[in-house]
C-alpha positions in Angstrom: -31.5 60.5 19.0 -29.1 57.7 19.7 -25.8 58.4 17.9 -24.6 55.6 15.7 -21.3 56.6 14.2 -21.0 53.6 11.8 -24.5 54.4 10.3 -23.6 58.1 10.0 -20.3 57.3 8.4 -21.8 54.9 5.9 -24.4 57.5 4.8 -21.9 60.4 4.8 -19.5 58.4 2.6 -22.2 58.2 -0.1 -22.6 62.0 -0.1 -18.9 63.0 0.3 -17.8 60.7 -2.5 -19.8 63.0 -4.8 -17.4 65.8 -3.9 -13.8 66.5 -4.8 -11.1 63.9 -5.1 -9.8 63.1 -1.6 -12.7 64.7 0.3 -13.7 61.4 1.9 -10.2 60.6 3.1 -9.9 64.1 4.4 -13.2 63.9 6.3 -12.1 60.7 8.0 -8.8 62.4 9.1 -10.8 65.4 10.4 -13.0 63.0 12.5 -9.9 61.4 14.0 -8.5 64.8 14.9 -11.9 65.9 16.3 -11.9 62.8 18.6 -8.5 63.8 19.9 -9.2 67.5 20.4 -12.7 67.1 21.8 -12.3 63.8 23.6 -13.9 64.8 26.9 -16.9 66.8 25.5 -20.5 65.9 26.0 -21.3 67.1 22.5 -18.6 65.1 20.8 -21.1 63.3 18.6 -22.1 66.7 17.1 -18.4 67.5 16.4 -17.9 64.0 14.9 -21.0 64.6 12.7 -19.6 68.0 11.6 -16.2 66.3 10.8 -17.8 63.7 8.5 -19.9 66.1 6.5 -18.1 69.4 6.7 -17.3 69.3 2.9 -20.8 68.2 1.8 -21.3 71.6 0.1 -18.9 70.5 -2.6 -21.3 67.7 -3.6 -21.7 67.9 -7.4 -20.0 71.4 -7.7 -17.3 70.0 -9.9 -16.5 66.6 -11.3 -14.3 64.6 -8.9 -10.8 65.8 -9.8 -7.5 67.0 -8.3 -7.5 70.8 -8.0 -5.2 73.8 -8.2 -5.2 76.4 -5.4 -6.9 78.9 -7.8 -9.6 76.4 -8.6 -10.2 75.8 -5.0 -10.6 79.5 -4.3 -12.9 79.9 -7.4 -15.4 77.2 -6.5 -15.3 77.6 -2.7 -18.0 80.3 -2.5 -20.4 78.0 -4.4 -19.7 75.1 -2.1 -20.1 77.2 1.0 -23.5 78.5 -0.3 -24.6 74.8 -0.5 -23.5 74.0 3.1 -26.7 74.8 5.1 -29.3 73.3 2.7 -27.2 70.2 2.1 -26.5 69.6 5.8 -30.2 70.3 6.8 -31.5 67.8 4.3 -28.9 65.1 5.1 -29.1 65.4 8.9 -32.9 65.6 8.8 -33.0 62.4 6.8 -31.0 60.5 9.4 -33.0 61.7 12.4 -31.2 64.7 13.9 -33.3 67.3 15.7 -33.7 70.9 14.5 -31.5 72.0 17.4 -28.8 69.5 16.5 -28.9 70.5 12.9 -28.5 74.2 13.8 -25.5 73.4 15.9 -23.8 71.3 13.2 -24.6 74.0 10.6 -23.1 76.7 12.8 -19.9 74.6 13.3 -19.5 73.9 9.6 -20.1 77.5 8.7 -17.1 78.3 11.0 -15.1 75.7 9.1 -16.2 77.2 5.8 -15.0 80.7 6.9 -11.9 79.3 8.7 -12.9 81.3 11.8 -14.1 80.0 15.2 -15.8 82.0 17.9 -16.9 79.2 20.2 -15.0 76.2 21.6 -16.9 73.6 19.6 -16.2 75.5 16.4 -12.5 75.8 17.3 -12.2 72.1 17.7 -13.6 71.3 14.2 -11.8 74.3 12.5 -8.5 73.1 14.0 -9.2 69.5 13.1 -9.9 70.6 9.5 -6.6 72.6 9.4 -4.4 70.0 11.1 -5.7 67.1 9.1 -4.6 68.9 5.9 -1.0 68.9 7.0 -0.1 65.4 5.7 1.2 64.1 2.5 -1.9 62.0 1.9 -4.1 65.1 1.9 -1.8 66.9 -0.7 -1.5 63.8 -2.9 -5.2 62.9 -2.8 -6.6 66.4 -3.4 -4.2 68.5 -5.5 -2.3 68.2 -8.7 1.4 67.5 -8.3 2.4 70.8 -9.8 0.4 72.5 -6.9 2.0 70.7 -4.0 4.6 73.3 -3.1 1.9 76.1 -3.6 -0.3 74.2 -1.1 2.6 74.0 1.4 3.2 77.7 1.1 -0.5 78.3 1.6 -0.7 76.2 4.7 2.4 77.9 6.1 0.8 81.3 5.7 -2.8 80.5 6.7 -2.8 77.7 9.3 -1.3 79.7 12.1 -4.0 82.3 11.9 -6.8 79.7 11.9 -5.7 77.4 14.8 -7.2 78.3 18.2 -7.0 75.3 20.5 -3.9 74.9 22.7 -3.4 71.4 21.5 -3.7 72.5 17.9 -1.1 75.2 18.5 1.3 72.6 19.9 0.7 70.1 17.1 0.7 72.4 14.1 4.5 73.0 13.9 5.3 69.3 14.1 2.8 68.4 11.4 4.0 71.2 9.1 7.6 70.1 9.5 6.7 66.5 8.7 4.6 67.5 5.7 7.5 69.6 4.3 9.9 66.7 4.7 7.5 64.3 3.1 6.9 66.6 0.2 10.7 67.1 -0.3 11.2 63.4 -0.4 8.3 62.9 -2.8 9.4 65.6 -5.1 13.0 64.4 -5.1 11.9 60.9 -5.9 9.8 62.1 -8.8 12.6 64.3 -10.1 15.1 61.4 -9.9 12.7 59.2 -11.8 12.2 61.8 -14.5 16.0 62.2 -14.8 16.6 58.4 -15.0 13.9 58.0 -17.6 15.2 61.0 -19.5 11.7 62.6 -19.7 
């Protein structure tokens, strides 16, 4: 198979847009991070593929909406159960071999469980974690009253999940930046509420 990223991206977008609010933006950020963490790998196309479709299991699980952390945890097992059949159908329809499909499924199952045992898994798991540490992710995917809960969750969970050396170096900077951005955003909203007398 000749890898055509634009064609894959176009088809993946159709599927991922049926998932939660913000999933398509998140998947694109994951791919950018995968390209940085896995830039010299021969199998980079499989890691990019996993990045674009790693949330496909959320397709049609809930209506597109911003979530709370509790809702995320409640529906995540359902989405994870969808992962393998959805990936197999999707990648089979765009010409991936059985071996390539098995590899992508394995990598995405590592993302679903937030654990990596092989270098290719570590790259995509780290890319998933690191790509969440930005204000865009929080604003696109979660209700405003959940933003600080998500920050606390990322502070507690991300250090345990990140395995690559580059990810370990990058994580603290991204977390600090996210915390600063959230503080600015929350202060701006609170100032506006105070001014408007709401």
